[in-house]
Structure formats: structure tokens, C-alpha cells
N, C-alpha and C positions, 0 to 999 in steps of 0.2 A: 504494500500500500504506500505509494509515493505521496509525500506531503507536498502541497503546492504553496508557493509564496502568496500571502494575502494581498500583496500589491499587484500581483499578476492575475490572480484568479479569485473569484468569490467562493470557490469550493476548497475544502480542506485537503481533499485527496483527489488523485486522478480517477479513482473509482466513482466518487461522487460526481465529478464533472462528466464522466462517460455515461453514468446513469441518467443525469439530467439531459444530456444531449439525446440519448435514446428516447426519453420521454417526449421531448420537444418534437423530434422527428416523427414519432408515432402520432402525436396530435396533429401535425401538419398533414400526414397521410390521411388521417381520419377526416380532416376538414376538406381536403381535395376530393375525397371520395363521396362527400355529402351531396346528395342529389336534390335536396330542398332548394327552392328558388331563393336567390339572394334577397336580403332585406335592404331596401334603399337607405342611404345614409341618414336622411332626415327622419325616417321612421325609427331607426336604431337610436338616434340621439333623443328622440321624444320618449322612447321607452326608458332610457337611462335617466333622463330628467325626472320622469315620474317616480322611479325607484328612489332617486336622491331626495326628492321632495318628501316622500314618506319618512325617510330617515331624519330629515331636518325637522319635521313636525314632532317626532319622538324626542328629539334632543332638547 
């Protein structure tokens, strides 16, 4: 288990870095294989704004 320099990497070991890389690659493959129609930007932002507004009301 090789340790990584914290200035060079956010991961403590090469194993952690490789595991994260594999996870990201799997997520990208999953997203590319998704056959649902894309959500327009304005609609996505409106959804996020609605969720944030709920949290602001609770705070």
C-alpha cells in the first residue's frame, strides 16, 4: 500500500485513488448508458432551486 503525498493527491494511498477512479469510471459508464431523455438545463436548475428553498425554510 503506497502512501501518497497530501500535496499531490487527496487520497492517502494508491489503492484509495484507484478505487475512486474505478468508481468514477463506473458512474460515467452508467450515465452514458442511461436511455432516459435528457433534462433541459432550466428545468434541472428549477428542481435544484426548489430543493434548496425547502432547506432554507427549515433553517
